[in-house]
N, C-alpha and C positions, 0 to 999 in steps of 0.2 A: 382388546386389550391394543392401547395406541402402543404406536409407536416412542423408543426412547426418544425426549427432544432436546436432550442434553450430552448424545453421542455419536458420534459418526464414524461409524460401522462398516468393515470391508469383513466379508463370511468367506469368501477365496480367494487365493492368489492367480491375476491373470496378470503374464508379464505384457501384454498389451495397454494395460491401465497401470501398470505402477508406477510411471512418471507422475500420473495423475492424484496417486494417494499419495503419493509424496509432497508434493503441493499441499493438497488438502491437508494433508496433518504434519502441516507447517509450524513448528514452538518456537518460542520465541518471549521475550519479555521486554524489548525495545532496542534494547542494549545490545544483545543477540538475537539472530535467528539459526534455525538450522530447519532444513527438510526433512519431512519422515523418512528418508532412508535407511534401508534394514542397517542395523549393526555389523551383520558379517559381510563377507565379500558376494558379489553377486556373481555369476558367471558371464566373463564376455561383456561385464559393464564395464569397460577400464573411463579412466577417470582423470587420465594424461594426455590425452590427445592435442596433438596440434595443427589447428588449422586456420584457414582466415574466416572470422564470420562478418560478413559484410554488412554493410546499415543498407537495412532492407525492410518493406511493411510486414511487422511482426505477427499479422494477423495471413497472411499469405506465404510466408517462406517455410520453406520444411525443417524442421528442429532435427539438431544433433539430439546424440545420446537416447536412441528409440527406448533403453528397458531400464536405467537409471539415470540420475545427477543429482550425487553429492550436491550438499550447499551448508556448510556454513560463512557466514555472513555478521559481521559487524558493522553496521550500517556507519558511513563515515571516515571506513577503511578502504582507500581507493587507489586504484594504479593504470598509469597513464597505457590507453591502448592505442596502436600506431595508425590505425584505423578510426576504432568507434570511442574512441577520447578518454574522457577521464571516469573509467567503468570502476562501481563497487566489486571488491576482491574477494573471491571463494576460497577462502583458508583454507591450512589444511585438515582432514577429516579426523576428532575427535573421539568418535562414539564407536571406534574400530572392536567388537567382539565377535572373535572366531571361535567356535565351538569343536571342538573335534570326542566324536566316540573311538575306542581304538580304532585311531590312529584315521580316523574318517572324518572327512570335514564338513559340517553338515552344510548346506546349499539351498534356499527355497526352490531353485529350477532342479536341480539335480539329484535330492534329495526326498523318500519318501516322507510323507508325514499325511496326516490328516488331523481332524476336530479345527479346523485353523481359524481363527480370530484375532483379528486388527481393530482397534478402537480409540480415539483421539476422545478423551471425557473432556469436555467445552469450560465445564464450570473449574476445572483443575486445572488444563493444562497439561495434560498427563497422558503418555501415548504408551500404550499395551499390546502385547502382540503374544497367544497363546497358540501352542499347538501338539501334538505328537509324533514325536521324532520315528520314524519306524526303522532298523537297522539292521541287519544281520539276523531277526526275527526279535529284536531287542524291542521294547518302545522306552522312549525317554521323553519325560511332558518336560517341554521347555516355556515358561514363564517370564515373557520382558518388559520391566517398566522402565521410562524414563521422563525426565520436566528437567528446564529448564528453571533455575529459580527464579521468582518473582520475589522475592526477598534480599535474596545475595545475589547481585544481578550478573556476575562473573563466574557463578556454578553450576556447573551440568551434575546431573546424579542420576546413575542408570541402574538398576536392578536386574538379576539374573537370576532365574529360581531352575534348577536342573532335578530332576526326582528318574529314580531307575524304577519300573513298574514290576522288570521281570528278573531281573541277576543283577547282580556285580558288575559293575561297568568302571575304567577306565578315562575320567574324562580330563581332557587337556583344554581350558580356556585359556584364550588367547587376546589379551589386551592389545590396543597396538593405535598409535599416530601415525598416519599417514599425509609424510608432505609434497607427495607430488599428485598436484591437484593443478589443474589450468583452469581457467576464466574465457569461459568464448571460447576457447581453443588458445587460449594465452598466456606463456608464466608473465605471471609477473611480481617474483621472487627473485630479487638479487642475490639474496642469502640465505642461505636452509640448514638450517643444523638439529641433527636430533640425537637425543642424549638420553641415560638414565643414571640414575642418584639414589642412592640411599630408598629403593623401593621407587622411585619416581621416573615416569617417562617423560620425556619434553622432547618441544619441538620450538625452537625459535625461525621465526621468519623474519625479512625488510622485505617492501615491497619496493618498485622501482619509482616512487613518490616519498619512499624515506617512513614508512609505518612500518613501526615494531611491532612485530605480534608474538607475543609468549603462549605457549599450551603446555599445561602441564596435568598429569592425569597417575590415579595411584586406588591400586587393585586393593580391595581390601578383601580376605579370604581365611576359612577356619587356619588354627594352627598345626602346624605337622604336615604342610602341600609344600610340595618340592617346585622352587621356582626358579624362573631361571629369564636372562633376560638378552634378546638379538637385536642386532641394527642389522636392517637389509635393503640397501640404497637409502631411498629415504622413508623410511617406515621403523621405527621406533619399535619395539614389542615385549611386551611383559608375558611370559609365558605360566600357568598354576594348574600343576595334574594333582587331579586329587583322587584316591580311588574311591565310588559310591558303592556300598550295597545296596542288597534288594530293597526295596522299598523308601529307603532314604532322601531326601532332600537337601540341596546345597544350595544355601544362598549367596549369590558373590555381589558384590557391592560396586561403582566403579565412580568415585568421583575425580572432577575435572575442573579447571579453573582455565578461563581466558584475559588474558588483560592486552592490554595494547600499551606504547611509549605515550601517547595523549588520554589517558584515562585520566578522570578525576574523581576520585572514591570509588562511586557506583554508579554515578549519575550519568556517565555514556560517555563517548568517543569526544570528547571537548578539546576540536581544533580549534587552537588561537593560531595564528602565525606568529603571534607578537610574544608568545610567553612561551617558553621552553617546555618541552612535555616533562612528564617523568622520568626522571634519572633510573630510579630504585622501581621501577615497576616490575623488573622479575624476581627481585625479593620481595617484593610487595605482594607478587602472586603466590610465591612458596609458601608466603605466610599466611594468605587467606585458604589456598587448598588446607593447612596444615587444623586453622580453626574448623574447617568444613568439618574434616577429616573426624576431630573432637567432638564434634557438634551434633555428628551422624543422624543421631537418633530425634534433633530438632529438625532437620530440614524440612522433613515435609510437611511436617504440621504450619513452620512459616510460609511455606511455600503458598500452602491453601488460605491460609488465613487472608494474606495477600492480593490474592486472587477472589477471594470470596467479599474483601474491598470496593473493588472493584465490580463485582457483577451486583452487589445489592446497588448502586448509582446509574447501573448499564442497562440491566435488565429488562429488556419488553414480553411481555408474557400475553398471549394469544390464546385463546380460550377457542376451541371450535374448530381446530385445523394446523393439524402435530405438522403436516410437510411443511408449511408455509413456517412454522413454531422454530423449528428444526434449521431451516434455511436461514432465519432470520439473528438467532444465536449461533447461528457460525458465523455471519458476518461480525456480528459485535466480537465475537472471541476475536478475529483476524483485524478488526479494529483497535482492540485491547493490547494485544500483545503486538501492535507493527507500530507502537509510538515510544517515544523517548522523552517520556514526558516531562523529563528535566532538564531536556539539552536543546541549545536553542542554536545550535550551528548544526544542526542533520531536521530532514523533512521524511517523509516516505514516502520512498518510490514505488514507481507503476506498479509491481507486483510485490509490493508486501514487502518484501524479500525473505521472499519466496521461492525465486528462482534467477535466472540468470539473463532473461529477455528482460529489453528497456534498460538494461546494465546499471539498474542501478539508481536511474536518472530520476528527476521532479518534475512532473510535469503541472497542468492548470487545475491538475487533479486534486491537488491538495485543497486551494481556494475553495473550489465550486464542488466536489462532490464528499471532501474527507471532513470540513471544517465544521460543518453544523451536529455533526453527532460529539465533538468536544468540545463546543461551544455552549452543548446545552448539560452536558454531563463531566465533565472539567475541563474549564477554561482555561486554567496552567497551563497544558498541554496546547492548546487552540493559542494562544498568545502565542508560545514557541515555535509550532508552527509558521507561524506571521513574523516572528523576531526572526528567523531566519531567512528573509526577506530581507529586512533591515540591516540585520550581518551580510548581506552580498549587494548593497545597495554602490557601492564603487564599482563591482565589476560589472553592474547593470548599465552604469554610466560611462563605463570603457567602451562597451558595447555599443551603444548608442554613439558612442561618435564612432566606433571602427566603419561605421553606416552615412557619417557625418549628418547625425541628427543633435540636436542637446538633449537633456535630462536622460533619465533612464530608460532601456529600453529592455527588458527580462526576455534571459533566452526561454527558449520552447521546451528546451531541454536543459536541467540547471544539474549539479552537481555541487560540495560542499563549497567548489572554491566560486560559482556562482556563474562561472564562464559560460558559456555556451557550450553545449558536448553536442547537438546534433549534426548528424554526416550528414543527410540529407539537405540541400536546401532550399527545396523548397518549403518547407515545414520552419526551417531556423528563420530565412526572411520574410516568409509571408505570416506567417501563424503569430501573427504581433496582438492577438486580443489580449493574451497571458497578461501583459501590463495592465489593461484597466480590470484582468480579474480581480488581482490583487487587490485593486483599490476596492472594489466589492467588498471584499472579503475583511479586509480591516474595518470596513464601517460596521458590514457587518457584526463582526467583533464589538466595536464600540453600545453599536447600539443592542445589546443580548446583553454586554455587561455591565455598561455605563462606564469603562473606565477611562476617563479622558487622559490622567497621568501619562496611560500608554502612547491615546492617541496625539498628544499635543508634542509629548516631549520626542517619538520616537516615529510612529506612522507616517507623522504631516511630512516629515521630511523622505519619505517613498513617493507619499501622494504627488508632492510637491514635484519632483525630479519625473514620475512619469509622466503630472500633466504640460511640464515642459517637453517632454519627446512629443507627444500627442498636437500640440502648437507649432510644433516645426517638421513632424511629418506626415498633416494635413495641409492641400494643396486648394488656392483660393480660385474661383469659378470666374469667368465673365459677371455674371451677375451676382458677385458680393458675397454668395455662398461659400460652404470648403466642403472638398470632399476627402476622403481616405480610397487610394485607389490602389490597384496590386497587391488584395490580400488575400489569405484562406482561410474562412471562419474555423470553427468548430466540424464542422463536415469538409473532411480531407478531401473528398473528392470531387472537391471544384477549387482551383489554386486561380490567382489573377483576376477575380472578382471584382470589382469596385464597389462603393457605400455598401458593403456587404453589410445586413439590418445588426446581426449579435453584435460587430465588430464596433459599429458605430455607436448603435445606442447603449455599449459598456461605457463608452468613449464619451457622450456625451454626461454618462452617471460621475465616472472618473474626476471629470473636469468640474464638474457642480459638486462632490462632494467634498474637493480638498477646495476652492472657493469658499463652502461653510466653513468648513473649519479652522479655515485663516481666518476667517471672520470671528468666529467661537473664540478664538484664540487671543485675540486682537481685545476683543470685549472682555474677557474674562481676566489675561495678565497681560499687560503690556507691556512689562519688561519683560516676557518670554517673549511679547511678538517682535519686541524688537532686536533680540538676540537670534529669533528663528532669521528673522529679517535677512541682519547681515552673513549668520551661517552659510544659509542657503542663496544667498542674492536674491532676495526677490523683489523684484521691477514693481514698477506701476504697471508699465508700457505689459508686460507677460500676464498679469493679473487680468485686465482687460483683452489681451489678444485670447486668453483664456475662455471669459467671458464671451467675446464673438463667434471662437469656433463650437461652446459650448450652443448657441443659439441657434444658429448658421449652419452644423452638421448637418449636411443631405440625410434624409433616413428615405428608404424605397418605400413607405406607406400608403400601401392606397385608403385614403379615410372615406370615400365616397362606396368603394367596393367592399370596405371594411377587412381589408388584407394586408398581409406583409409580404410583397417579394424579400427572398432569401438574398438578393442584391439588383442593382440597378439593371440589370441586363440580364438577369434570369432566364427571363421570356426566348430571349436569343439562344438556349442552350438548346442541344438537338432532344428533341422526343427519341424513348427508347421503347421496343417492344420487348418486357421483361419477359413474357415467357419463351420467346426465340434466343435469347441471349443465356440467361440464368436458368439452363435446362436442367441442372439438380438442385434444388433449392436444399439442399442437407449442407452445403456446400457454401462459403462465402461466396458469394455475389462476384467480389474484384478477382475472384477464380476465373471467370469467363471473359471480359473484357479489358481490354489492354491499357495504362496508367493514361497514356495520350490520348484514347478515346473516352475515356472515361473524365477526365479534365473537360468534355467540352460536353456533356452528357448532362439529363434529368436524372441521375441517378447518386443516390442523397447517401453517405456512410452513415451519419447522423445529422438530422435537419436541426441546424441554428436556430431555426424562428421557433419549434419547441422549446429547444432551449430558454428562447428568452423569455417568451410568454408564462414561464414556471418561474424565470429570478423576478420578472418585473412582474407577478398576476394581475398586481390592481391597477396596470395603464391601459391591461386593452380588455376591451367591451366583451361578453359571450359570444356575440355573432363574430366577432373577429377571431377571438379562441376557436371555433366553431369550423369556420370557413377553411382557417390555416391550416387543423388539423385534417380536414378531409380531401383538400390539396396536398400536402407534402407525404402522410402518412405512405398511400401506395406508390411513393416512391421513393421511399427512402428502406434501402438495403437492411440496415441495422447489423452490417458487418463490426459496426463498435461496438464493444463491450459498455459503453456510456449512454446507449443510444435506448433500449427498450424500457429503461427505470423511469426515465424524462418524462419518455409518453403515459406512462403507468401514472404519473403524479399529474400531468394533465389532465387523461380523461378521469382521474379523482375531482380535478381543480369543476369538467364539465359536468361532475355528477353522473358521469354512464359507470358505474359501480363493476357491471360484466365487463368493458373492455380496459378497465384499469387494472384489474383482479387478474384478467389473458396478458397483457405486458407484464405484473408483475411476475408472475407463474415462470415466463420466459425468461426474466432476470435472474430468479431463483437458480435457474437450471444452469448459468455460465458457466456456473466451478462445479456446484452441487450436485445437481443431478445428471448434467449432459458431460460431464469426465473433459473440463476446459481446462484443468488447473496444472496439465503437464510444468506448462514453466514459470507456474508462479500463480498464484491469487487476484483474481482480477478487483485489486482494495479497493478502485472508484466504484466500483458496483457493490461492495460492502457498504459503502457510504450511501449510495443511494437508496437501496433499501430498506437500510432504516428511516431516510427521509422520505420515504415513499408512504410506511407506515405512519410513522409522526404526524408526518404535513400533508399525506395523499390521504390513506384510510379514515384517520384520525382526523383529521382537518384542521390543523394546528396554522392560527391564524400569520401573516404574516407581521412579523415581530419587529423588521425594518424599518414598517410605517409604523406600528399600535405599538402602545404602551402597554398593555393590559391582554395576559392568555385569555382567548377565545380559542372552545374548537365547533367545527360543523364535521361530526363524524359522517361516512360513508363507508363502511364496514362490507369487504364481499357478505354472500351470502353461507352462510355457517360461522361465521364468525360472530361468536355470543358477546366477546368484551374483549379490552386489550388492557393491560396497567406496564405504567413506566412511572419514570421518573424525568424531572427535568430544571435544570438549575435558571432563572432567572435575575437579572439584578442582585444576585446574593441571594436568593430565598429558592430553597427545596422545593418544587410542586410533586403530590403524590399523586397522578390524573387515573383516572379509571374511565373506558369508554364503552357505549354500547349504542347499537344504532336509536336508544328509545334514550337513554341519560349521560351526561354526563358528571363526575365527579369530580371534584378540583379542593384538595385539601390542600393546604402549604404548611411548612413546618414554621 
């Protein structure tokens, strides 16, 4: 019998892997995200530590909280860290449930237990845990279940079943909300109040950026239960004391609500600076909690129905490889639960709101790794991810101005304000390709959806300002060509490169699509073009300059040798003996070399050129692709989680199924199989895994260039067929692929 490809299971508790499972088991609905921590307190797992988290290479730094770190996040609720800048705030812990039998508290580390099992149901987003607690010769069955409602975005439901197998026991269930929680060692709460009222426990906090959050919980227990309430420092507690007979099972339900002063109904944390937030959000939270309590029997069914709608359009069914099937569904699950599809004021952070690493910041991951999944399954969500860039255009313009440039320079690390959040000067100053990546994504959206209205009325504003930045950033050479000097490409192990191939090619594409879009507007809607010309202050001089830079921008491509250099001076970097430097391949290469030496060596975190070969796969012939892969892969460390999956896709493009599958399997392991999720999910890798199946193995053609869907499959050995759905130009396609046949039906 094959493995269950809809469930992630933990069959034994291991404190060294607990944080990994907290990340893997993260639940969410786009508006709200909660790590898969235990409901009860865990010994020696403090959550209120104060320390300085310094900006560093997250891949290499030693992490705090080795055993457990709670995480309750509403993306868009941010605080101001004195070093890390604007960061997503880890909110008070609302899931608290401590269990006492005869005054002894259950603790996963200190209590004897057996028959342990914890599993996340990917199909429903429900997390369950069951075991037998062995205490004083008694056996107590504990069964936990919890979910964050996909139907009612502010609601969390928990259920606990307690059964005494051999004797009568005295149970005390302790529901709590803990307010003393820090984020990366820093306290963002300037106001913190805990209280109880009419059977409801409450926690109100206000952040240092004036976001207000209310949390309320109601414990539903049987009649005749003795109840009491306590406040201990920043923890509010609801105790229920019950006598359980031998063989009796008690069912306890906890319903909670989280709302902020910026909530707009249930669509998400809509942070609109020129509109006041909801002054009645606390009253609204109380009403919503009451309605959820009244509807308690309906909540799970509503939730499951909403998950089913998402899986019906997003599932990728792989027959013949259960291990890959589970990993693909795991990836899709996290893509589904991390997107706030109705909100264009937030994006998806690099850890998928599953941990504190990367501080809740948004990178180029959104446009390049995540967007394709949403484009073909939920284009409204894809649009809002790009509209986030439109909504933060003014901040990008101010960023460019601060550097002395025209137009818009988008930050390497963004948050909801759109301002640069990166604390490391190398990345924020040099890793500027993100601005061109945004144009690539906007054009991709237009080509897949045909949505000219959004392109003409919104995206062109971003595209034009980005293009203005590029013509002011480019330097003219003596021969009349242009160069972009002093940049860092996606490969973060080389700084200060000149004419980086990835960056320059993206810039040329950005300028081309901007000019093309302006021409389309002029030809199709003269009045709109006039208005855009006035609003954007379009000048013929700038348009001509864009055209010149596009045509005369230097590219380190040797057409005679069919080869692309990563940058024009790449040959001058130092060759390394990897066997002497990288003495333990189980650890990242970056741990064995100083950053200074790495910056002048041929050791790549990820290969810029390989990404270029994929994103513009029609522009380079097979010989060039092979030459580049043969040269760069041996000197690529893959220290970046973004690396393996792009290599897999390009090997598929080369029709090398064995290597494509080998790199695909490495990518599957990053979170799911190799215990890499302790600080959160590598959400870009999740998006890349979807692309590797659809674009790579199934061979979906490049619809940024082509007009009609075509597939050229090269499935790995053992894969019998793959089934999936795509939405292209407002039409759903049901696709079944095998190595012998492609069946494409549309609705």
